[in-house]
C-alpha positions as CSV (number, residue, x, y, z in Angstrom):
1,X,60.9,22.0,-100.8
2,X,61.9,22.1,-96.6
3,X,64.2,24.6,-97.8
4,X,61.5,27.2,-99.8
5,X,59.2,26.4,-96.9
6,X,62.1,27.8,-94.3
7,X,62.6,30.6,-96.5
8,X,59.1,31.6,-96.6
9,X,58.7,31.6,-93.0
10,X,62.1,33.7,-92.2
11,X,60.5,36.0,-94.9
12,X,57.6,36.1,-92.9
13,X,59.4,36.8,-89.6
14,X,61.3,39.4,-90.7
15,X,58.2,41.1,-92.1
16,X,56.1,40.8,-88.9
17,X,59.2,42.1,-86.8
18,X,59.7,45.3,-89.2
19,X,56.1,45.8,-89.1
20,X,55.9,45.4,-85.6
21,X,59.0,47.7,-84.9
22,X,57.5,50.8,-87.0
23,X,54.3,50.8,-84.9
24,X,56.2,50.7,-82.0
25,X,58.5,53.7,-82.9
26,X,55.4,55.7,-84.5
27,X,53.9,55.1,-80.9
28,X,57.0,55.8,-78.8
29,X,58.6,58.9,-80.5
30,X,54.9,61.2,-80.2
31,X,55.2,63.4,-77.3
32,X,51.5,64.6,-75.2
33,X,51.6,67.9,-73.8
34,X,48.8,69.5,-72.2
35,X,48.2,73.6,-72.3
36,X,46.0,75.0,-69.7
37,X,46.0,79.4,-70.3
38,X,43.9,81.1,-68.1
39,X,42.1,83.4,-70.8
40,X,42.6,84.7,-74.3
41,X,44.5,88.0,-74.6
42,X,47.8,89.3,-75.9
43,X,50.5,88.9,-73.7
44,X,49.2,84.6,-73.0
45,X,48.9,83.9,-76.3
46,X,52.5,84.8,-77.3
47,X,53.6,83.0,-74.4
48,X,52.0,80.1,-75.8
49,X,53.0,81.1,-79.2
50,X,56.7,81.1,-77.8
51,X,56.6,78.0,-76.0
52,X,55.4,75.9,-79.1
53,X,57.7,77.8,-81.4
54,X,60.2,76.4,-79.1
55,X,59.7,73.1,-78.8
56,X,59.5,73.0,-82.8
57,X,62.8,74.8,-83.0
58,X,64.1,71.4,-80.8
59,X,62.5,68.8,-82.7
60,X,58.9,68.4,-81.6
61,X,56.5,69.4,-84.1
62,X,52.8,69.4,-83.7
63,X,51.3,67.0,-85.9
64,X,54.6,65.0,-86.3
65,X,55.9,63.9,-82.9
66,X,53.9,65.9,-80.9
67,X,50.6,66.0,-79.7
68,X,49.2,69.1,-77.8
69,X,45.8,69.3,-75.7
70,X,45.1,72.9,-75.4
71,X,42.2,74.2,-73.1
72,X,41.2,77.9,-72.4
73,X,38.5,78.4,-69.6
74,X,38.3,82.3,-70.4
75,X,39.0,82.9,-66.9
76,X,36.2,81.1,-65.8
77,X,36.5,79.6,-62.5
78,X,34.4,76.6,-62.8
79,X,35.9,75.5,-66.5
80,X,39.1,76.0,-65.1
81,X,38.6,73.5,-62.9
82,X,37.1,71.0,-65.0
83,X,40.0,71.4,-67.5
84,X,42.5,70.8,-65.0
85,X,40.8,67.8,-63.9
86,X,40.8,67.0,-67.5
87,X,44.2,67.5,-68.7
88,X,45.6,65.2,-65.5
89,X,43.3,62.8,-66.1
90,X,44.9,62.0,-69.6
91,X,48.5,62.0,-68.1
92,X,50.7,63.7,-70.4
93,X,54.4,63.9,-70.6
94,X,53.7,67.2,-68.9
95,X,51.5,70.2,-68.7
96,X,52.4,74.0,-69.4
97,X,50.3,76.1,-67.3
98,X,49.7,80.0,-68.4
99,X,49.3,82.4,-65.5
100,X,48.7,81.9,-61.8
101,X,45.3,80.2,-60.9
102,X,46.0,77.4,-63.7
103,X,49.3,76.3,-62.0
104,X,47.6,76.7,-58.7
105,X,44.5,74.7,-59.7
106,X,46.8,71.8,-61.5
107,X,49.1,71.9,-58.3
108,X,45.9,70.8,-56.2
109,X,44.9,67.6,-57.9
110,X,48.3,66.3,-59.3
111,X,50.7,64.0,-57.7
112,X,52.8,62.8,-60.9
113,X,52.9,65.1,-63.9
114,X,55.4,68.0,-64.5
115,X,54.0,71.2,-64.8
116,X,55.8,73.7,-66.2
117,X,54.3,77.6,-65.7
118,X,54.6,80.9,-67.5
119,X,53.5,84.2,-66.9
120,X,53.8,83.9,-63.0
121,X,55.1,86.8,-61.1
122,X,56.2,85.3,-57.9
123,X,56.1,81.6,-57.5
124,X,57.0,81.4,-53.9
125,X,54.3,83.9,-52.9
126,X,52.0,82.0,-54.9
127,X,52.8,78.9,-52.6
128,X,53.6,77.4,-56.0
129,X,57.6,76.7,-55.0
130,X,59.4,76.7,-51.7
131,X,62.0,78.9,-53.3
132,X,63.2,80.1,-56.5
133,X,66.4,78.3,-56.1
134,X,64.6,75.5,-55.1
135,X,61.2,74.8,-55.7
136,X,60.7,71.5,-54.2
137,X,58.1,70.0,-56.2
138,X,56.4,69.1,-59.6
139,X,56.3,72.8,-60.6
140,X,58.7,74.8,-62.8
141,X,59.2,77.7,-65.0
142,X,59.7,80.9,-65.9
143,X,58.7,84.3,-64.2
144,X,57.4,87.5,-65.6
145,X,58.6,89.5,-62.8
146,X,60.9,92.0,-62.8
147,X,62.1,94.1,-59.3
148,X,59.7,97.0,-59.1
149,X,62.7,99.3,-57.8
150,X,64.1,99.2,-61.2
151,X,60.6,100.0,-62.8
152,X,60.0,102.7,-60.8
153,X,63.6,104.1,-61.6
154,X,62.3,103.9,-65.1
155,X,59.2,105.9,-64.6
156,X,61.4,108.7,-62.9
157,X,63.5,108.8,-65.4
158,X,60.8,109.9,-67.4
159,X,58.6,112.5,-65.5
160,X,58.6,114.1,-62.0
161,X,55.8,111.7,-59.5
162,X,55.0,112.8,-56.2
163,X,51.8,110.7,-55.9
164,X,51.6,107.5,-57.7
165,X,48.0,105.6,-58.8
166,X,48.5,101.8,-58.7
167,X,45.3,99.9,-60.6
168,X,44.9,96.1,-60.5
169,X,42.4,93.5,-60.5
170,X,41.3,92.2,-57.1
171,X,41.1,88.9,-58.2
172,X,44.6,88.1,-59.7
173,X,47.3,86.9,-57.2
174,X,50.2,88.6,-59.7
175,X,48.7,92.0,-59.6
176,X,48.3,92.1,-56.1
177,X,52.4,91.0,-55.4
178,X,52.9,93.7,-58.0
179,X,50.7,96.0,-56.6
180,X,52.4,95.6,-53.1
181,X,55.9,95.2,-53.9
182,X,55.6,98.8,-55.8
183,X,53.7,100.6,-52.8
184,X,56.3,99.5,-50.5
185,X,59.2,100.6,-52.7
186,X,57.3,104.2,-53.2
187,X,56.8,104.5,-49.7
188,X,60.6,104.1,-49.2
189,X,61.3,106.8,-51.5
190,X,58.9,109.3,-50.2
191,X,55.8,109.1,-53.0
192,X,52.9,108.8,-51.7
193,X,50.1,106.1,-53.4
194,X,46.7,105.5,-54.6
195,X,45.8,102.2,-54.8
196,X,42.5,101.3,-56.5
197,X,41.2,97.5,-57.5
198,X,38.3,96.4,-60.0
199,X,36.7,93.6,-59.8
200,X,36.2,92.9,-64.0
201,X,36.4,95.1,-66.8
202,X,33.2,97.0,-66.4
203,X,34.7,98.9,-63.5
204,X,37.8,100.5,-65.0
205,X,36.0,103.4,-66.8
206,X,34.9,104.7,-63.2
207,X,37.8,103.6,-61.5
208,X,40.2,105.6,-63.6
209,X,37.7,108.9,-63.2
210,X,38.1,108.4,-60.0
211,X,41.9,108.5,-59.9
212,X,41.8,112.6,-62.0
213,X,43.4,115.2,-60.2
214,X,44.9,113.1,-57.6
215,X,48.0,111.0,-59.1
216,X,50.8,112.4,-61.3
217,X,51.3,109.1,-63.0
218,X,49.7,105.5,-63.0
219,X,51.4,102.1,-62.5
220,X,49.4,98.8,-64.1
221,X,51.3,95.3,-63.1
222,X,51.0,92.2,-65.4
223,X,47.3,92.4,-65.1
224,X,45.5,89.8,-67.0
225,X,41.7,91.6,-67.2
226,X,43.1,95.5,-67.5
227,X,45.5,94.1,-70.3
228,X,42.4,92.8,-72.1
229,X,40.6,96.1,-71.5
230,X,43.2,98.6,-71.7
231,X,42.0,100.9,-74.0
232,X,39.7,101.8,-71.3
233,X,42.7,102.8,-68.9
234,X,44.0,104.8,-72.4
235,X,41.2,106.7,-72.8
236,X,41.4,108.4,-69.3
237,X,45.0,108.9,-68.8
238,X,45.5,110.1,-72.0
239,X,42.9,112.8,-71.6
240,X,43.7,113.7,-68.5
241,X,48.1,113.3,-69.2
242,X,48.7,110.8,-66.9
243,X,51.6,108.6,-68.0
244,X,51.3,104.9,-67.2
245,X,53.9,102.5,-66.2
246,X,53.3,98.9,-67.5
247,X,54.2,95.5,-66.3
248,X,54.6,94.5,-70.0
249,X,55.4,95.3,-73.1
250,X,52.2,94.4,-75.2
251,X,50.3,96.9,-72.9
252,X,52.9,99.6,-74.0
253,X,52.0,99.0,-77.5
254,X,48.5,99.6,-76.7
255,X,49.1,102.9,-75.2
256,X,50.9,103.0,-72.1
257,X,54.1,105.4,-71.8
258,X,56.5,102.9,-70.6
259,X,57.8,99.4,-69.3
260,X,60.0,97.5,-68.2
261,X,58.9,94.4,-68.2
262,X,58.0,90.7,-69.7
263,X,58.2,90.2,-73.3
264,X,55.9,87.4,-73.1
265,X,57.2,85.4,-76.3
266,X,60.6,85.3,-75.0
267,X,59.9,84.0,-71.6
268,X,57.3,81.5,-73.3
269,X,60.1,80.9,-75.8
270,X,62.5,80.0,-72.5
271,X,60.1,77.5,-70.9
272,X,59.6,75.9,-74.0
273,X,63.5,74.9,-74.0
274,X,63.0,73.6,-70.5
275,X,60.1,71.7,-71.8
276,X,62.2,70.1,-74.7
277,X,64.9,69.0,-71.9
278,X,62.5,67.1,-70.1
279,X,60.6,65.5,-73.2
280,X,64.1,64.4,-74.6
281,X,65.1,62.8,-70.7
282,X,67.7,65.3,-70.7
283,X,66.3,66.4,-67.3
284,X,63.0,66.1,-64.6
285,X,61.1,68.8,-63.3
286,X,63.2,68.5,-60.1
287,X,66.5,69.6,-61.8
288,X,64.8,73.3,-62.8
289,X,64.8,76.6,-60.6
290,X,62.4,79.1,-61.4
291,X,63.8,81.0,-64.2
292,X,63.5,84.8,-65.7
293,X,63.9,86.4,-68.8
294,X,67.5,86.3,-69.7
295,X,67.7,89.6,-71.4
296,X,65.2,92.6,-70.9
297,X,64.4,95.3,-72.8
298,X,62.8,99.0,-71.9
299,X,60.0,99.9,-74.3
300,X,58.0,103.1,-74.6
301,X,55.4,104.6,-76.7
302,X,56.3,107.9,-78.7
303,X,52.8,108.2,-79.9
304,X,52.0,108.0,-76.5
305,X,54.3,110.9,-75.2
306,X,53.2,113.0,-77.5
307,X,49.8,112.9,-76.5
308,X,50.9,113.5,-73.3
309,X,53.1,116.4,-73.9
310,X,55.9,114.8,-72.5
311,X,59.0,114.8,-74.1
312,X,61.2,111.6,-73.1
313,X,64.9,111.9,-71.7
314,X,67.5,110.6,-74.6
315,X,68.6,108.7,-72.1
316,X,65.2,106.6,-72.3
317,X,65.3,106.5,-76.6
318,X,69.0,105.5,-76.6
319,X,68.5,102.4,-74.3
320,X,64.9,101.7,-75.1
321,X,62.4,100.5,-78.1
322,X,59.7,102.4,-79.4
323,X,56.9,100.2,-80.0
324,X,54.3,102.9,-81.5
325,X,52.3,101.7,-84.3
């Protein structure tokens, strides 16, 4: 009888331990991340998709061992603040911020959560890092910036430019940084610039009309507001034979002529690879530098070139990717 009682007790203890271990493993294996994306549009959506795909490829699958709290204020600053507060309060394993404003908002209220950022042009100028080599805080990530001198070289390879128009949204820090850099580069080469800003998409058409007859080409940096309403730029530019150099490739698909710029899926994917290293304990946020897209392509739109009556040189065709639909 004593032997039977001892055996039963042993079986109960083993069952209890096994159940406890299963529960502990399930809880411990689930990682939680927050995503704060400024607004919905092609480039930022692609960055998020690339990030999630990279995590999946590294074994972190949403609904299995990964929980994602996705927040999108659609560029509303009050909602952005509230959503940032919510994500920090949830205390996830890390947060992905997509675009400059979300990172800055999180930075202001965060004192412990690692933050990875993407679709940010200049981390240092935006006050998010002490330097690209040593960010010095809780923020790292992948920039969508590329040297403006190389971008201007590409435009001049395609067409002659004596006066370059520059259009950006006044409230977007990324755009202002790129616009100022391009203006300085043009000045160093003796190219005149006309810089105009808009506060929202309703101003784009009138502002584009004011460029007519005064510029040979137009530069649009990586600008969320203008990218979301690029059709307004494209109509005026095409009708008036104004080539557009864009800061990112998705805008070329929508009618710009050229881009030496970010592939947002690729920079999102690269950021996701960084995230996986944090989640698996291989690295901490302080181990990372600010990174840049590892492989850069030239994008052009042959249909836009045809509408402009412009024959692209063979050098661009040979090295570029035609994204005409």
